[in-house]
N, C-alpha and C positions, 0 to 999 in steps of 0.2 A: 504493499500499500504506499509506504513511504517513497520507494523507488518510483512508482507511478506518478505520484503527485509532484514530486521534484522534478521529474523529466518533464511534466506537462508545463511547468513554469520556467525552469532553467535550462532544459535540455538543448535549446538553441545556441547557448553560449558555453556551456560546460558539459564534459563528459560525466555521466553518472553511472556508477557501478554498484552493484549490491554483492555482498559476499557472505556465506553462511556462518563463518566463525572467525576467531582471532587469527589463526595461522594463515587462513586464505586472505584475509585482509592485509596482514603484514606482508605477505608475499607480493600482493599487488602493489603495495606501497613501495616496496623494494624495487620493484621493476620500474615503477614511475620515477623514482629517484636515479636509477642507473641511466634512463633515458633522458634525464635532465628536466623532467616535468615536475612542477610543484603542485602538491595537493592544496586545495583551497580549504576544504572542510570535510571532516570525517564524523559520521554519526555513530555513537556507541549505544547499543541496544540496552545493556545493563552491565554491571561490574562483573558479574560471573561469566556471562556469555562472550564478552570480549577481553577477557583477561585482566580486567581491572586496571589498577595503577601501572602495572608492568606494560601492559598493551599501550596505554596512553604515553608513557615515557618513551618506549622504543619508537612509537609513532614520531614523536617530537624529534627524536635524535635523526631520523631519516629525513624529516621535513621540518626543519626549525620554524618555519613561518605558518605551519598548518594550524588551523582553527579546529579544535576538538569539540564536538557538539554532543551532549547527552540526550538520551531520550527519558523523560521522567513521567510516570503515571500520575495522573491528576488525583489529588486527594492523598498523596503520599507525603504527609508533611512530618514524618518522624525525623528527629534530629540525627538519628543513626543512619538515615538513608545514604548510600554510597555517594550520591550526587552532592550531598553537603560537604563532605570532605574533599571530593574532587574539585569543586568550585572554589573552596576556601583555600586549598593548597596550590592552586594554580594548575592543576592537572586537566582542566577543561575550561574552555573560553565561553561556552554558551550551552543552551539546552532548548528542547522542544517538548512541550507537554503533549501526552497521549490521553484522550484524543485530541486532535489539533484542529478541529472544526470550530468555527469557520476558518478555513485555510488561509484567507488573506490576512487575518490577525495573528493566528497561533502557529502558523508554519511559515508562510512567505515572508512576513514582516521580520521575524527573528533571523530567518536565513539570509534575507536580503542584507541585514545589518552585518552579519558575520562576513558575508562576501565583500561588503563595501570596505570593512575594516581590513580584510585580507588584501584587497586590491591597493588600499592605501600604503601597503608595505612593499609594493612591488614598483618597478620603473613604470612611469606614466609618460604619455606624450607631453613634450615640453610646452608649457605655457610661457615660461621665461627661460632664457639661456644665460648662464654665468660663465664668464671666462677668467680664469685666474690660476695662481699657483696653488697646488694642492694643500699646502701646509701654510699659506700665508694668512695672518690672522683676519685680515679685512675680508678676504674671500670667504673664509669660514663664517664670519658674521653674516655676510649676505645670504649664505646658504641657510643659516638658522632663522633669519628673518622670514624667507619664503616658506620654510618648513612651519614656522609658528603661525603664519596666516593661512596655510593650507593651500598654497599655490604650487602645482607641479613645475619642477624646473629640472634642466639639465646642466651638469658642471662639466666644463671642457678645459683642457690645458691650453696654454698660449700658442702652441704649435699645431693644434688640431685643425682638421678641415672646417669644423663648425666656427672656430675662432677667425679662420680666414674669410669665411663667408660673411661673417659679421663685419669685419673690417672692410670688406668690399661694399657693403651696403652703407657704411658710415666711416668714410675715410678719416674724419676728424677724430676717430677713436683709435687711430692706427698705433699710437705709442702708449696708450694708457692701460693700466690694469688696476683692479679687475673691471670687467665689463659686464653690463647687465642689458640684455636685449629682450624687448617685449614683442609679442606677435603683432602689435600695432605698427611696427617699425621703429619705434623709439629705441635708442641706444644710449645708455648712460655710462659715463666713465667715473669709477670709484663713487657711486652716488651716496649722498647722505640719506638718512631715514626720511627726512623731509622731501627730498626728490622722489624717493620710492613711493612715499605716501601720495604725492601728487600724481605720479604716473598711474597709480592704482585707483584714482578717482576720489581719495579722501581730501577733506579740507585740512589745510595747515594754518589757516588764519580764521578767527571767528567771523561768522556771517553777520552777527550783531553784537553790539557792545552791551546789551542788557539781556537779562534772563531772570527767571524766578529761582531756578536751581541750578547751581554749578557744581559739578563732580570732578574733583581732581584725582585722576587715576582710573584706569579701565581694567582692573583685575576683577575677580569675582564680586567683591564688595561694591566697586564703582559700577559695574555692568548691572547688578541687581538693583541699585539705586536708581540707575537710568531707566530700566524697565518699569519700575514701580512709579517713579516720578513722571515719566512721559505717559504711561498708560492712565494716570490719574489727572492728566490735564495740565501738568506743570510744564512751562516752557524750560526745557532741560538741555543743558550743554555739558558735554563730557570732554575733558582735556587730559592728554597723556603724552608723556615725552618719547614714547616709542609706539608700540602697537598693542592692540587689545590682548588681554590674556593675563598680564602680570606674571608673577612666579609660577602660579598655578598653571598657566598656559604651557609651560615646558613639561608638565607631568605627562608621562607616556600612558598611564592608565590609572584613573581614579576609581577605585572599586567601591568605596564606602559612601558615595554620594546618593542621597534619597532618590529613589525612582529609577535608577539604572543598575539592576541587579548584576548585569554582565560588565559594568563598568563603562566608562567613556574616557577619552583623552582630554587632557586639559585644553588642547587646541580645539577640539570639537565643542567643548562646553563654552569656551569663549566666543568661537564663531557664531555658534547658535544664539548666545545671549547678545552679542553684537547686532545680528539680524533682527532679533526680537525688539531691542530697544529702538533701532532705526525705524522699524515698521510702525512703532508707536509714535514716532516723531521726534526722538532724541537727536540732537546734533552733536557731531564729533569733530573735534580738532586734534589731530595726531601730529607726532613729531614736534611737539611744542611744550616747553617746560614752564611751569608757573613758578616765578621768582619771588613774588611778595604778595601778602595779604594784608589789606588795610581797611579800616572802617570807611564806609561811604554812605552817608544818609542813614537809612534804616537797614542798610545791608553792608556788603563789603565789595572791595575792588580787588580783582585779580590782575596782577600785571604778568605778562607773558615775556618770554626771552626775546621776542622779536619787536618789542616796544609797544605792542598793542595792550589794551586792557579791557576787561569785562567787569560790569557791575552786576552782582547777583544779590537777591534778597536772602537766599539761603545757600550755604556752602557745605558740602560733604567732602572731607579729606579722606581719600581711600588710596593713598600713594604707595602703600605696601612696604616691602622691604627688598633688600638686595643681599645676595650671599656674602657672608663674612669672609674676608680675606685670610688666606693661610699664610703665616709668616715663615715662609721657607726661602732661603736665598736663591735667586735666579728663577723662581717660579713664575713671576709676572712676565719675564722675558719670553716665556714659551706660551703665553696666552694665545689660544686659537691654533697653536701649533702642536697640539697634543694635550694641553692643559686647558681645562673648562671650568668655569664657575657655574654650577648647575650641570645638567647633562646636555651634551651636544645633541641638537635636534635633527640635524640633516643626514641624509644617506644611511638609513638604518641597515640596509643590505651590506654597506661597506664594512660594517663591523664584524662580519662573519670571520671567525678565527682570530679576531683581535684580543689582545690582552688588555683588559680595562680595570683600572683600580678606581674605586669610589670611596672618597673620604667622607664619612658621615654615618649617622644612625638614625635618622628621621625617616618619615614616610616617603619623602621625596627621594631619598637615597635608595630606599627599598623598591620603590617603583621603577627607578632608573635601572637598578640591578636586574629585575625580572625582565624588563623590557629588552635590555641589551642581551641577556642570556638567550631570550627567545629568538633573537636575531642571529645567533651563533657565536656571540662573544664568550670568552672565559672571563668571569667577573670575580673581583675580590674586593669585599667591603673591609675598609681600614676603620676600626672603631677604637677610639680612645679608652672608652669605658669597658666594663666587665660584662655587659649584657646588651643585646638589642632591645629587649622588652621594656627598658626604661623609657624609650622614646619613640618606638615604632609600634604601630597597630598589630594586634595579634594575628590578624589574617594575613598580613604581609610576612611576619616572621614565619608563620606556618608554610606560606608559599615558597619562601626562599630555602627553608630547610628541605623542600622537596625537589629542588633544582640541582642536579649534579654539577653543573658548570658554575655555581655560585659558591664561593668560599668566604668565610668570615674571619678575619683576623682581629681578635679582641686584645685590649690593652696594647695597642700599637699605634705609632705616629709616623707620618712622613717627615723627615728632617732634611731631605736633600733631593735634588732632581739633576739629571744629566741630559745633555743634548744641545747641539749647536743650532741647527736650523729647525729641529723638531724634537719633541721629548723621545729619549730612548730608554731611560731607566729612572727609577726612584730609589732613594735610601730610606729603609725602614728601621725604626728603633722600637724594641720592646720596652714597654713600661715596667715589666716585672724584673728583669735582670739587666737591662741596659743594652743588651746585645743588638748589634746593627748588622744589616745585610742589604746588598744591592739586588734589586729585582728588575729584569728587563720588562718594559710595559710599552704599550702603544698609545694609550690614552689615560689621562688622570682627570677625574671629575671631582670637584671640591664642593660639598654640600654640608657645611658645618655650622649652620645657625645664620642669623640674619641681622642686620642693622636696618632701622626705619629710615625712610625717605622724608625726614623732617628738618633737615638742615636749613631750609628756606623759611621755617616757622619758629627758629630760635629767638626768644625774646618777644614773640607774638602770642603764642599759646603755651600753657603750662606743659612741661614734659617731665617724665621721670629721669633718672640719671643715665638711662641708656638712650634717651631720645624718643621714647614712645610717648604718644599724646595721652594726657590725663583726661578722663571723661567722668561724667555723672559724680557720684559721691567722692571719687578720688581727687576731683578738682579742689574741693573745700578741705578734704582731709590732708592733702599735701601742701596746703597753705597757698592757694592762688592769690596772687597780689591784690586783686580786686575783682569781686563779682558784683555787678551792678544791679542785679534784680533781687526782688524780695523773696522770690522762689528759689529753691536750689537748682543746680544744673540737672537736666534730665539725663536718663541713663547713658546715651551716647554723645551728650553735648560737651564741648570742650570748655575752656575757660573764657571764651567769647560766646555770648548768646547767639544762637542761629548758625553757629559753626559746629558741625558734627564730625565725628570721626568713626570709621567703619573698617573692619577687617584687620589685617596684621599690624597696621600702623598704630593700633590703639593699645594703650597699656592694659595688660590682663587679657588680651584676646586669646581665643583658644587655638589659634593657627591651624584651622582646618577649612577646607572650601565651603562646607556646609554652614559653618558658623559665620563665615564672611558674607555669604549670600544672605543670611538671616539678618545680619547687622546692617547690610545695605538697605533692605527693605524696611526695617525698623527705623533707620534713619529718616526715611521719607515720610513715615507716619509722625514722627516727631517734627518733621519740617512743616507739616500742615498745622500742628499745634502752635509752632513759632509763628507762622503766617497769620494765624488767627489773633495772636497777641498784637501783631502790627496793624491790624485793621482799625 
């Protein structure tokens, strides 16, 4: 029945095979691998019939990018069900309920999502062509930009036929690198984020100098505030120095976000939220940094780095955080050339067989490790503490424990790096006995905590000693210099009435995507209360 229904919908684009048992299925998967053909998805009838975890692990070894889909009987909500352990430990990516009628909702929709996710991991026709040196930092940054915003691109060396073709179309780009060529014919030489934003159709200057709600930052908190603000009729403007998504946008797979049981990437979450806010009427200004916040009438004036300004009655600060720097000599000299703060987003297929070290023990580090391992990399987590469980969600710890190509080095630190034009090795030191060792490596991803983007607000809003914005009861508890109203600050309100903070930038925030989204929506409700005070 499953073979018939899948063939009816997907048979025109995919080969569909049915096999009676695990040995036959694995033999077929082996033949496909030998022929250089990649499996998109495999349905597992049940744990016993298909060899359980051993079957799923062997399958992933033969086809690193395969999506393993379980068949789960409706009403089987026991915690001991094999599907629970398989999904929680990363041995399956999705599932289909039996019976699956109506097919459009319970079969074709989940299978389409699985196939779309698989297709995104494979080379796609170029929408953008990038020409540059493989390990040049700026070229890597451009690849990460287009990966973040979900635009398929091809990357080519300076001597390639594609590079020559681009130079023929744009002689003015003959001597410049890196190059970015769009299908429209536009060719940019070493473009800034501003030029890329303009080429993609985004605004980089405000369309108006006045709005009701100004949101600084387009991560999950800012995007949530934009959706709720615009949908409730507020003239809403979002300003971000880069591209939507924030730090969460770089997450390869968020598994614990409400309503997405099989998870979704941070990029998909950000792009969906961007589209949602845009359709409700929110305006976006990208690649533009806010440099100052000052009172203006009943609201505030935001000054931008291009000299323009916007007056808003309400401001939501959702600027988020950036990865904390690792104090290792020579590390920053290799940024983009094998060293990355956060996980490099681009070219997931290129990591097959690569040796990747990830410094960190939080959820972002765990998600990156699982994603890179699924792409064929050998991953080692470098953890200064004695356990992952102190800072990583249980589901991620369990998933990593079940991935053979992920190793964890506890009580260990990176104390040195080597490499001239690119990273070649790192020096590790044990915090137990002080022993040091040199390890060859292809990439080092640093994910060790974060610092808030509040430098432009120092002396304007009350912050804690680490620079996070104080809100609600903490404003008075930490001795705000002057709170001008008779009422106390509301939950997310900063030391200035009508200026709210949401997401990771706020003191005491939970540092999870779900809580950031919640705070963004709550900030809009508080904005309505403040607007009512101003009437």
